[in-house]
N, C-alpha and C positions, 0 to 999 in steps of 0.2 A: 496552371496551378491544379495541383490536387484538391478533392474538397475540403479534407483535412486542413492542409495550407492555408487554401482559402479563407476558410471560418476563423480558425485564431490567427489568422494574419492581422499584427498591429491590435487585438485585441488585449485589453488591460485586466492582467491575470493577478490575483495576489492567491499565495500557494503558503500556507502554514504549514510549519515541519519539514520546509525545505531541506533544514540539514542534516537529515535522515537517511537512511539505506534508498530507500521508496521515493521520498522527495527529491535526491540528487539526483536521478533519475528523471523524476518526473519535469525538473526544471530545464535540465539538458533538451528534453523532449518538447518541451514548449518552445524553448529558446529554437532550436529546429525548427520548429512550427512556426516562426515570425511572432509569436507573442511576445509582449510587451510586458513580462513577469518578473515580479518583486517577490521575495519572503520574508517570512513574518518567522522568526523562532529565538530561543533562549539560548541554545549551544552551538555556537561556530566554530568549536574543536573537534568535531568529528573527521576523520583520517579520511574518509569519500569525499566529502563536502569540499574540504581544503585544495582539493586536487583540485579544485574546479573554480574557474573564475565569477562566480558570483557574490562574493562575499559584500562591494559594494551594490547589489542589487538585495539587500538582505536587511533588512530592519529587526535591530535586536528586542525583543520583547517576550511578557510570560500572558501563556495565552491566557492564565489563571487572572488575569490584569485587565476587569475590563476598559479601563480608559485608555491601558497600552493598547489595544487592537481596535480600541473605538478609532481609538486616534490615527493611526493607521489607516484604517479603512476611510476614513472621512480626509486624510490626506490625499491617498492614494486614487480614491474613486473606482476603484475596479468593475468591469464590466462583468468577473464570475472570480467567484471565490471556492479556492479548491481547500478543504480543512483537513490537512494530515496529522496536523498535530497531535498526539496522543502518548500515553506509558505502552509501548507496545509490547511490553515483554511478561509473560504467564509468569515466571518464577518471580520478576522483580514487584507483582501484586501480592504475592505471597507476603513480600517483606516491608513493604507499604502499601497497604492497601486503600488508607486514606488518599493518597497520594496519585494513586491508580483512578480514583472514583473521585478527585479534583478536577484532573487533567482531564478524563474521558468525557465526565459528564458535564461539570461545571465550566469547565473551556469551552465544551461545545455551545453549552448556553450564553458564553460570552460572545463566540461568535453569530448566533441566531439572533441575539437582542443586540448587537451592533447593526445588524444588516436590516432590522426593521427601521420604518420611513427612509429609507434610502434607495431611493426610484433607477438610480444608476446601476444598483447588480441586479443583472437578468440569469443568473444562472448560481446555484451554490449549492457544489456537492463537498457530499459527507462521507469521510471515507472508515468504514468501521471495519468489520471480520466475518469472518464464515463463522465465527465460534459464537456470535449474537443469537445462535439458534439453540433453542433448549433440545439437547444433543441427547438422545437416546441409546445411543450403539450400538444402532443395526445396521450402520453403514449405508442406509438406505440416503440416496443423496437429497442434499434439503432446495426446497423453492423458497418463491418470497414469502407465501405468505403461511409456512409452519410458522409455530410459534416459536417466540423469543425468550432465554433464559440464559442460565448459566451454574455449573454446579461451583464454579471459583470466581473469585474477584474481578480478574480480567474477564472472563466472559460475560460476566453480569453486568459489568461496566459498559461491553459494548452493545449489551440486549438493553439496558439503560435509556444510552445514547439515540440508538434506534429508536425507540418509544419518546423519546424530548423530542428527536427531529421532527416526527411524525406530527404529533400534537402541538408543537408548536406553529409547524407551518398551516393545519388545519383552524388553527384558532386565533394565534397572534398573527402575524405573517399573513395570512389571508383576509385581513382587513387593515394593517397598516400598509403593506406592500404587496399588493396580489399580484403585482408584474415581476417578480420575484422567485424564479422558480426550484423548486427544491429538489434533488435526487440523492439519496442514498445507494451507496456502491459497496459491496461485500467480495473479498478475496479472499484464497487461501493463503498456505505455506508458498512464498517468492521465494526465487534463488535467483543469483545472478553475482557477477564482480562490482564492486569489492564490501560484499557486506560486512563488517565487523562489530558486527551487535556482540554482546555476553548472551550465553547460551543458547543457542542457535546453532542446528546442526553444522551447516555448510562453513560458517567461520570457524566453529572448532574442530572442522576438518583441517582447514589452512591452520591454526595455530598449532595443531598437534602437526603437523610437516616441519612446520618452520619450527619451532623446537626439538625436535625430532624423539614427541614423546607417544603414546602409545595414546589414541582414541579410546575413551571409555564412553561407548553405547548403550543411552540410558533409553530404557522405552523399545528396542528393538523392532518388538512387531507393531508400535503403533502405525496406524496408517492416517495417511492426509494426501492432498489434492496440489503434488509439487508443478509449479508452472515458474517458467522467467518473467521476472519482473515487467518485461515489454507487455509481456500478453495483458495483462489483466492493467496495465496503465492506458495500453490505446483503447481498450474497455471504458475505463472513466472517462476517456474522451469522448467518446463515441456517445457516452450515454450523457456528458453536459450538451453538447451539441444536440441532441436531442430536445434535452429540457431545453434549452435557451430560448423557442418559439412554442413550447409544448402549451395545451391549453390546460394539462395536469399542473396544479398547483407542486404534490408530491409524487415521489416514483422510486421506486429502487431496483437493483440489479446486484443478479451473483457473477461472477466473473471467473469460472473453473476452468481448470482443463480437462479435455477428454478422459473418459473413466480408466483408460489402459496406462494413465499418468498419477492416478492414485497407488502409492508406493508405499510401501513398508521404510523405517528410518532404516533399518539393516539394509534394504534394497539399494536405497539410495549412496550408501555408503560404498557397499559393490560396487554401483555405479561410476562413483569416483574415483575407485582405488582402481581401476583398469584403465583409467588417465593416470593417475597419482599413485606410480606404479610402488611409488616409498611408502606410500600409508600404512602406516601401522595402527589395527585396531582390533579390539576387542569389546564382548557385552561384560556392562557392568552388570556384578550383582547386588552394587551396594543397595540398599532400601529406597527407592525415590521419593522424599518427603513430599514432593509437589503433585498432587495429582493434575493430570491432563487428560482428555480424552483420547480413548484409542482408537477409534472410527469416526470418520469425518471427512462428509465429500458435498460439492454442491453443483445441482443441479441448475446448469445455462441455458436452457430453451428459451426463457424469456429475450435475453441478450441478443441470443441468434437471430430470433424471431422479429423482435421489433427496431433491432439498431444494428441487422445485420453485421454482427461482429460473430468471429466466433476463433477459438486459439489456434495460433499459426506455429506453433513451436512444442512441438511431442517432446516426451521426457528425453529422449536422448540429445536433440537438439539442445533442450535447457540446460542439461549437465555439460554438454561442447561447449556452450558460449559462457557458461559462468567459470568450468575450469581454465577457457580462455582468457575470461576478465584477469585473474588469479595467477596465472602464468606471465600474462602481461607488467599485472602488478609488481612481480618478483624482479620485472629486468629493470625497469622506471617507471616513475610517476607521468613520465610524457607519453610510453607505449599503452602505459593503460587509458589515458583519456584518449587516446587515435583508436586503442580498440572499443572502448564505450561507444563514439564517435559512431565508428565502422557498424557496431552491431544497429545501432539508432538508423542510422542508413540504410544497411541491408533491410533491418525489419519496417520501415515504410512502403521500399520497395514490393516487398515481400505482400504488403496489406493491397497491394494495388497492383499487385500481379504484373511486375515489371521488373 
């Protein structure tokens, strides 16, 4: 049995937000590693999640309701909690800033509060975002000790979440439950099949092709650290394994691709157009009312040095695997699930050089 399988085998893991794009991939990966995983989510109607056999392992609840998440934790008694439940869309944060803060900050507070005085919890992983950093638009990759902040509601909610997690851990958790180790993890723009979220580039590419529409590209020169979803998820698991027996109460890690995977929106569209030759696209000249950062990238040196993690999939491979996922989905639900399991199996083999 390989190290990651040996660690997660039969571990009780609670995954909040398991019905989302990253959550569905994470639950599939944890299942493959032998974990006893249950999810907690308020939405089981997402297309991707409903292709997978996880409904019976999902507790329906609201992360913003303390009694509901606390009841789940008390009854399941997880050794590990991975908190991914969030309002994850920048544009949605403009439309409903209150809901964004309620979920991203107070929802996280509920997980932290419920984790107090529960000594069966050994590791708590909080998933935030590369947008938690105070972005000065220089393009210089951010390290974990850089200033936190945000010029939009979504980014600031993630910065607030980070401040909350560190302060709560070092004050209340350190007194109530010093055996629970907390790690926050930050990643950039992830891609993979089959993300169906609104106002995200790759799902917009898929919908444009499906509807035979011309893709209108917003912010074509904006640069992001694009990576296949399996790279940061594997990094999160590495961070959890490290924190489980760590002497540090709190730690944090960036998980970004190599610098050559920092591409503009237009470069990503052009890369997909080489696979999806029927894709039609044009630059949108409509003024974007939702301000987003133009330059953003992460420095993952700490994860490389401390966790022996590195991104295994370059930009071209990430595009290929993502395209394969959508192409399989266009054939049948079963074809996509088989493709996803193949990608997970191939990734684990790649991680161990076999």
